[in-house]
N, C-alpha and C positions, 0 to 999 in steps of 0.2 A: 504493500500500500504506500502511495506517495503521502508522506506526512504533511505536505503542504495543502492537501485538499481538505474538505470539511466533512469527510465521511464519518469519522468517529464522533464529531460534534453533532452531526445530523442524527446519529444513532441515539444520542441522549434525548433528543426531542421528537423521535419518530412516532411516538404514541400520542402526541398532542394533536387534538382534533379541532380545536378552535382556531379562528383567525385573529383573535384579539391579542394585541401586543402590550397591553397595560399602559399605565400613565407614568411617563417620565423614566421608563426603564432604559438604561444605556445599552448600546449595541455590544460593547466589550464586557467580558466577564465569563463566568462559568454558568451555563444554563442547562436545566434538566427538567423534563416533564415529570410531574408527580406520580405518573403511572409507570415510570421506567423501572425495569429490572435489569441489573447487571448480569451479563452472561458468565463472566469470569469470576470464579470463586477461588480464593486462596486461603491457605492455612498458615498459622504462625510457625516460625522455626522451632523445632523440637529436637530432642536428643536423637531420635531415630533418623533425623536428616543429616547427622554427622557421618562421614565415611568411616569405614572400619579402621583404616590406617590412622585417621585423626583421633578416633575414639580410643584406640590403644595408646596413642601418644599422650593423651590427656586423661587417662584413667585416674591417676593420682589426684589431679585437679578436681575431677568429678566427685571423688570420695570426700575430699575436703569440703567442697561446696555443699554436698548433701548433709554433712554433719553440721555445718554452719547454718544451713537453711532450717534444719530440724530445730536447732536451739532457738533460732530467731522466731519461728512461727509457733512452735509447740510449747516452749518454755517462757520466752519473753513476751509472747502473744503480740508480736508486731509484724508489720509487713516488710519483707525483705526489700532492700532498695533496688535489687534486680531479682525478679522471681522467674527462674528458668522453668518452673513446673506449672505456672499459671499465667501463661502469656495471654494477652487480650485477644479474643476471637475477633475476626473482622466483621464489623457491622457497617454496611454500606449506606449509612443514614445521615451523616453529619453535615451541618451547614456552618455558617459564620457564627462565631461566638458573640455573646452579648457582654458589654461592659468595657470600661477603660482598662488601663494598664496597671497591674500590680495589686488589684483589690478583689481578686476572685473573678470567676466567670461562670456563665451558664450558656451552654450551647443549644441552639434551636436547630433541629435537623432540617434538611431540605424539604421534607414532607410536613414540616410544621410542629414536630414533636419537641418538647423540652426534655433533652435526653442525656446530657453530660454536665455534671455539676462539680464545680471546684469552689466551694464556699469556705473551706478550710485551706488556706494557701498551700499549694503543692500536693494536696491529697485529693484524689479523684473518686467520684462515685458515678457509675454508668447505669442509669436507670431512667426509663421513660415514664414520666408521671402523666398518665393518660387524661386526667381531669384538667390539666393545664392546656386550655384551648381558646381559640377565638370562634364565636358563633355569630352568624348573621341572621337578621330578621328583616323582612320586607313587609311593609304595611301600606295598603291603599285604601283611602277613605276610612281609616280607622280599623280596618280588618287585616289580619295577618294573612298574607298570600304565599309566603315562603319563609322557611326557617331551616337552617342547616348548620351543623357543626362543621367547620372547615378542616376536616380531617378525613383521610381515606380509611382510617381504622374502623373496625367493627368489634369493639371490646366486649367481653362478657359482663362488664359492669356498667353502671349508669345507663340502664336500658331505656330510660325515659327520654334520653337525648337522641336526636336524629343524626346518627352516624352515617358513615359510608359515602362521603362526598366522592364523586367520580374524578379520579386524578387525571383522566385524559383531558380535562378542561382547565388544567392549571399547570403553571410552570414556576420554577424557582430560578432566580438569577442573582449571582453573588459577584460583587466587585468590592472587596473588603476595604474599609470597614462598614460598608453598607450592603444590604441585600434586599431583594424585592421578591414577593410572591404574588403572581397574578392569578386570580380566580375568576373565571367566567361562570356565571350562574346559569346552568342549562334551562332553557325555556323562559328565562326572565328578562333577557336583553339587558342585563346588568353585568358590569365587570368591576371587580374590586382589585385594587393594588395595595398591598401592604408593604411599606418601606421600613426597613429596620436600620436604625442609625446608632452607632456607638462612637463616642468621642475619642477616636484614636487619630490624633492630629500631629504630624511631625513638628518638632520644635516648640510644641505647646506642652509645658510641664505642669500646668494646672488642670485644665479640663481633661487632658489625656489620662489623668490619674483617677477620675471619678468613676465609681462603680455603678454606672447607670447605662441605660439604653432606652431609646424611644422608638415606638411603633407609630407610624403615620399612615393613615388609610385614605386613599383616594377612591371615589366612587363615580363611575360613569354609567349614567342611566340613558340608554338610547331609545327608550319608549317615548311616545308623544303625550304621556301623562306623568304627573308627579308621583313620587314614592317617598315614604318615610323609611329611611334605612338606619338601623341600629346595629352596632357591633358590640358584643359582650366578650369581656376577657375574664376567664376564670383561672384561679391559681390556688393550689393547695399550700398550706403552711408546712413546708418541708420539701425534701428532694427525693422522696421515695425510699429513703434509708430506713433501716429498722428502728432508728431513734425517733422516727416520726410518731411512733406509737407509744413512746415513753411517757407522754403526758406533760402537763405544765405549760404547753404552748398557748398563746392567746393572741387575739386579733384586736385591732383598735382603729376606728375610723378617724380621719383628720380632714380639716379644711384649712387652707392657708391662702390669704389674700395679701398680695404685695405688689407695689408699683402698678396698681389697677389691673392686675392679672390674678385670677383665682384658680386654684388647683385643689381637687378633692381626691381622697384615696383611702387606702386601707394599709395599716402596718401589720405585718405578720411576724410576731415575735416568736422565735424558735429557741426554746431553752434546752441547753445541753450542758453536761458536766464540764466539757472542754469546748471553748470557742462557740458560745451562743451567737446567734446572728438574727438580723431582722431583714425580711423581704418586704418590699413595698410595691404596690401597684397604684397608679394614680392617673388621673385624666385632667386635662385642661378644660375649664368651662368656656364654651364658645357657642354663639348662635349659629345653628346649622343652616345651610342653604340647600334647597332641593335641586333635583335633576343632577347635573354634574357638580359635585362639591368636594371640597377637601374636608374629610370627616374626622372622626375621633383622633385624639392623640393620647396614646397610652405611654406610660413610663414604667420601667421595671428596674428595681435596684436590689442588690444584696449587700448587706453591710456586716462584715466580720468585726467582732469586738476583741479579738485576741491581740492584735498588733497595733502600733501607732502607724497605720498605713498612711501613704502620702496624702490622700485626700483630707486626712484629719488636720493637716497643716492649714487648711482653709475652712474646715467645718467643725473643728474641735474633736475631742476624744471622749465625750460623754455618752456617745451612742444614740444621740437623739437627732441626728442630722437628716434623716430620711425625708421629712416634709420639705425642708429647705432645698435638699438636693433634687427632689422631684420638681419643685417649682423652678429651679434653675434650669434643669434639663428641658422641661417643657416650654420654657420661654427663650431658650438659647440654642436649641438644636439647629435652627435655620442658619445660625452663624457657624456652627460646626460644619454644616454642609457646604457653606460658602468656602470655608478653609479647605475642606476636602477636595472640592472642585478645583480650586486654585492650585493645589498640590498635584492632582492627578491629570489635569488638563494637558499640560505640555507633552506628557508621555502618551496619553490616549489619542492626541491629535498628531503624533509623529507617524507619518505614513510609511516610514521605513521599517517600522516595527510590526510584526505579525500579531494577529489577535490573540493567539494562544499565549504569547509572551506577556502581553498586557494583563491577561487573566492571571497567569502564574505569578507575576511580579507583585501584584497587590494581594492576591488571595493567600499566598504563602506567608504574608505578614500576620495571619491569624495567630501564629505561635507566640508572638510578642505578648498577647493577652492570654492565650489558652495554653501556655507552656508552664503551668504551675507557677506563674509569675508572681513575685511579691516585691513591692516597692514601699520601703518604710522610711520613716524619719530617723535621723541620727540623734540619739539621746544626748543631752547636754554634757554628760560625763563620759561619753564614749571616747575610746582611743583606738584607732584602727592602724596605728603605726607598727604594731608588733613589738613595741617597747624600745625601738631604736630611733633616736631623734635625728633631725637633719644634720646637726653638727657632727654626728657620728656616722653619717652615711645612710640615715634612715629618712622617715617621712614625718610631716607634721602630725600631731595627734588627731586633728580635725582639718583635713584639707578643705579649702573653700568650696570646691565643687561638690564634695560630699556633704558638707554642712548645709549648703544652699539647696541641693537637689536630692539628698537622701541616698539610701543604699538600694541597689537593685539586684535581683537574682531571678534566674529562670532555670527550669529543669533541663537536664540533658534530653529527657523525653518523658512522656507520661508513663512509660513503662520502666524507664531507667531514671530512678528518682534521686538524682544528685544535682545540687544547685551549682550553676556556673561551671560545669565540666569544661575545663580550659582547652583541651585539645579540640573539642567540638565548637566551643565559642570562637575559636580562631577563625572558623569558617562563617559562623552565623553573625559574628560581630559587625559585618558590613552593614546589616540592616540598622543596627543601633548607631554606629558612627555616622551614618549618612542621614538618619532621620531624628534620632534623639541622642546627639553626641555627648551631652552631659551625663547620660546614663552609662554610655560606653566608658567614659573616663572614670566614673564612679566605680565601675567593676574593676578597672585597672588598679585603682588605689587599694581596693579590697585585696586583690591578688598580691600587689606589691607589699602590703603590710604583712602578709602571711609568709613571704619569702624569707624574711629575717627571723621567723619564729623557729623554735626547735622544741619538739615534744619527744622526749626519750622513751616514752611508754612503749613497751614491746608489744607488737601486734603481729598475728600470723598473716603472712602473705599467701593467699590462696593459690596463686599461680605456681610458686616454687616451693611452698611448704616451709619456708624459713621464717623466723621471727626477726623483726627489725624495727627501728624507731618509727613511730607514727609519722613524724615530720622531721625531715633533715633540713638544717639551716642552709640557705643559699639555693634552695630548690623551689620552683613554682609548684603549688599543690595541684593535684588532679581536679579537685572540686572543693566547695566550701561547706558541704554538709547535706544531710538528709532531712527534709521537713518533718519526718516522723520520728526523728531521733533528737539531735542537737543542732538545729539549723544555725548556720553562720559560724559554727564553732569547729566542727571536726568532720573530715571526709570519710565516709564509710568505704569509698572506693580505694582507700589506701590498702584495703585488705587484698586487693588484686595484685599489686606489685609493690616493690620497694620504691618509694618516691625518688630515691637517688638514681634510679636507673632510667627515669623518663627523660631522656635527653631532648625530645622534641618540645616539651612544655616550656623549658627555659628559653629556647630559641623563639618559640611563638610569642612569648612575652616581649622580647626585644623587637620582633617584627611589628607587633601591634603598637608598641610605644611610638615608633617613628611614623608609622602610617597614620596614627591618630593625630600626632603633631602636624603632619603634612596637611591633613584635611581640616584641622581646626585652627592651626597656627597659635595654639595655646602655649606660650613660652614658659609659663610657670609650671605647667604640667610636665614639659620636657625637662626642666631643671629638677623637679622633684623625682622624676623617674630615672634620671641619669645614673645616680649611684647604685640604684637597684639593678639597672642593666649591667653595670660593671660587675656587680656581685655575681649575677647568674652566669655571665660569660666567663668569669674566673672559674666557676664550677665546671663549665663545659670544657675549658681548656685542659682540664686534668685528663680528658679522654683523647687528647692529641698525643698519644704515647710515643710515636716515632718522630714527632716534630715536623711533619710534612704540612702542617696547617690544616689538617682535616681530622675531625673527630671520628672515632670508631664505634661501632655498635657490636653488641653481642646478645644472643638470646632474643627475648622479646622486648628490645630496648626502646622501641618507639611506641608511644601509647596509642596513637591513632590507629595504626595497623597492628594491634597487639596480638593478632592471631597468626601473623606471619613471622617465621624465624628469620633473623638477620645475622649475617656474619661479615664483619669488617665494615668499611664505609658503604653507605647505601645511597641510592639516588634520592630518596625522600629526605632522610635526616641530613645527608651530606649537602643536599641542595638548600635546606633550611639553614644549615650552618653557614654556608657561604653567603647567603642573603643577609643573615644576621651580622656577620663580620662586615659586610658592605655597609649596612645601616649604622654600625658602630662608627665606621669611618665618617659617614655623613653627619651623625650627631656630634661627634668630636669636633668637626669643622664648624658646625652651627654654634657650639658652645665654646669655641676657641680653646680646645684642649689639644694642642699640637702634638704633645708627646703620645697621648692616647691614639691620635690619628695615625701617627707613624707606626706605632706598634701593630695596630690592626691592619694597616695597609700592607705591612710585611706578611702578616698571616694570610691576608687575602691573596697576595701574589703566589705564595707557596701552595695555598689550598686550591686555587683554581687549577694549577698545573697537576696536582695530585688527583683532583676530582676527574679531570679529563682522562688522565692516564689510566686510572683504575676502573672507570665506569663507562666511558664513551666507547661504543662499538661500531661507529660509523653511521648509524641511523638514529639511535636513541641511547638513553642512559640505562644500563643494566640495573635490575632490581637491587642487587648488591654485588660486592666484589669478591665473593667467596670462590667463584669458579665452579660451584656445584651445579647439578643438573638443572635447577630452576633459577639460577642466578641471572639468566638472561631473559627472564620474563619481562613483558612490556607492562609497566605500571602506569595506570591512567593518571595518577597524581604525581608523576615524577618531576614536574615543573612547578611545584607548589611554591618553592622559594622565589623563583623568578616572577610568579604571579604577584607576590607581595611587593617585590621591587617595583613592578610596573604600576601597581595600585598606589604606590607611594611616590610616583614621579621619578623613579630611578631605573637603572638597568642599562644605561648607556654611558659611554665615555669613562670618566674616573670612577663611576659607581656601577660598573658592569661586572657581574659575577659569572655570567654565562654568555658565550658567543651567540649572537642573534641567529646565525645560520644553523647552529646546533639546536637551539630551542625550536626553531621552525621545523627542522627535520624531525625532532622528537615528537612535536605536536602532530605532524602529518602521520607519523607512524602510529600514534595513539588513535587518531581519527580513522585511519585505514583498518587497523586491527581491532582495537577495543570497542570502537563504535560500529563501523560498517560491516565488520566480519562477525558481529555478535547480534543474533536475532534479527538479521536483515536490516540492521541500522535503525530499529524501531524502539529501542528500550534504553538509550543512553549508552554510557561507557562502562563496561565491566571492569572491575578493579585490576585484574591481572589477565593477561593474554599471552599465550605462547607465540613465538615468532612464526610458527607454522599455521596460526589462525584458529586455534582452539583455546577455550578458557583454561586458565591455570587453576587446577583443582587441588593444589598441594596443601591448602588450608581451608578452614571453614569460612574465611572472608574473601579469599582471592577470586572466587567465581560469583561474588555478589556485585550488584550495582548500588552504589551509595549516592542517593539523589543530591545531597549537599556537595559532595565531591565533584559530581558531574557539573553542577552549576559553576563551581570554582574553575573547573577545567574549561568550560565554555567561556568564562571571563578571560582566562589566559589566552585562549585563541583569539578573542576579539581584540585584546591588547596588541596582538601581533598582526592584526589586519586580516585574520582568518574569520571574518564575520559570518559568512555562510556556513562554514564548518561548525563554528561555535553555536550558532542558532540551531542547526540540525542536531547537534549533540544534546543540547538541553531539551529540545522539543520532544525527543524520544521519551525522556523521563516524564514530562508533563502529560503527554498523551497516555502513557501507560498508567500513571497513578490516578489522574483526574478523570480520564475518559473511559478506560477499560477496566481497571481494577476496582473502581468505586471507593478510592481512598481520599476523597476530597476532605479537606480540613482535618486530616490525620496522616499527612505525608510521612511515610516510614523512613527509618534510617536506611534500610536495605531491602532489596528483593533479588531473587534469582530469576533465571530465564523462565522457569516454569514452576508453578505450584506454591511457592512459599514466600513469605516476607519476614522481616525482623524489626521489632521495636516501632510500633505505630506512634504517630504524633511526636516527631523528633525535631530537635533544635537545628541541626545542620542545614536543612534546606533554605533557611533564611539567607544563605550565601547567594541566592539569586540576585540580591542587591549588589553583589560584586559585578555581575553582568551589567547592571545599569551604570555603575561607576565607569566601567570600561567603555560602554556605549557613549557616555557623556564626554569621553576623551577622544571620540572620533574626529577626524578632520571634517570641517564644515558641518559639524553637528548642529541640528536645529533648523537646517535650511530645506527640509523636505516637507511635503504636505500630504494630506490623507489620500490623495489620488495617485501618489507615486508608486504604490505597490498594491496588489490585490489583497483583500482581507479574507480570512478563512470563513 
């Protein structure tokens, strides 16, 4: 199939029988008929999917994990941060989440169901609450002529409700942070358009933090007589959790008039032993017009009372903010939409960009809200420096950006429950630094403060079975904690490896520091981070054992691809190392540290020569330098270091780590083999490919496609002028995930060519914003119009 046609998109709408297009629905986005059924069904990765050779190799790890899992679940009665025995089954139902950033989220599925709940930050509950519905009633001359629950379901409960709306007359359209559902009412000549609006607005650090969403209904009456149309919103006090039946919950009506605007609603107070919360539904009082009219405005909020979430900076910490928040949302959502339109318009009107890309770019941002995200205020007595002050090479106790904008964290994935997993954030961080740069810098300060910390507590490493300190000084941590354990304090993932072995994490810190400075020009940030960069690079230099300017790997030494064994310098870590050295040279020059510049300049010269000698094979960089049977596999992510150089305005002249002709040759090899020779070029780039054109199956990860890595690879291609190849590479992932597999708003970490996926709703695909950064740097960018290319 030619990916540039609209076959798969048309399939999503093939069962739609109406000709109605709704009111104000944009042409770009993800669109699906409510009657659609996905043909492709996949299952989560399980132990039986591991090859016999890999199973034998990792049997000791399996035994250790099983013992740990049993203790965690059966003795401590807690959920494992990664549960290999209870992977989430695929439910092909999810739509755009409701709410702003960092205050919890509720997901409304594309069929209209309220079906995914995150009211306790970082902890998810997957349950459809069937009573949470919109119901329409049409009245003519005082008589009801039509009444319908706007749901295709036919549940065994609430039998007095008129269920079973025909999904063939409705469609859902998402362009995050908004979504539209268009309902044509059969036989009534009336069409309803429900618009869902969440305040997720780039560079807005107030309204984007609000735990609110607004539903706006537009009604089109094409009859030649007037109708009274009413929309009813029903909601249960709870989320379908077993705690709903524990008792003690109560509801409270309210009315608030302010600035000549009135809002009425109901507060649903949910009492729990831990983290009680209040849900709120409200409507703005407004005189209705008949015939074609803009109808009800409903507002939905969920307020957690456990943390000093960012919105409390503006609405207080007493837990009584729901009425004021409702009033604000219902009277300001139009301004949110103006800001959203202003942000999205240049991209949507860029005729050089295909429709699938515009949908992917904005809809993948769902994870910024629905990634277990938490955004909290910094307590007055907080100290994030790790105990080392600036005069000793450390950080301020309260850096200005953290004090002013708070602390931010998001999960590696809804199934991999670790906050700010750093090797994954390396990819996803492009969305933050481009749209909410203060949050990206806040994350960096948190990580930097942890670098200087040392925790000598001995903990078992599951991978190798050895005990080692929880945290080694001078090393970037894997993550900052589990929301079900001790969030912000200690990383459960330390159990997988010894932190001192994760060479790529330190390098990724350095790479992000300069990229962030380049994009923000925040000089204070660079000055604060400079001593931390020097600390982590000194740690890395210990692995340059033969003095050739190139660090060596051994075992499972890079955290990103921790399922692949590495021997000696590798394309991935070696490339990150050279890029980091290059950036150290640049930062030294910016900060007028000539001696440091000269030192790293010398390392760069020696390292470049060693890298080419050990890894370049004439077409691409070998996976590693061991000379073993699989060392010449083609790794899709082999140019990751160069990618960050390009994203930071480097990669040429004095700050070139890799020859341009070799990068282009390597990218062409990846495109020819990992992309076009894998699944007919329709599924993105497989992680590892053999030179003869078959996937590398030497590890449990080498034959997977990682969506976030593919987006980063596509960005690298675009930086090098390979725009068509980059777009084709990324398009395969979007078509597979969003249009064939039914994984909208739950993009996984990985999938194989057939049958299985791994880790739904994952952080890394936010890296698609790296593609937009690369596209922004195109020559003559912005000079095309909507008629320049055909749209899907």
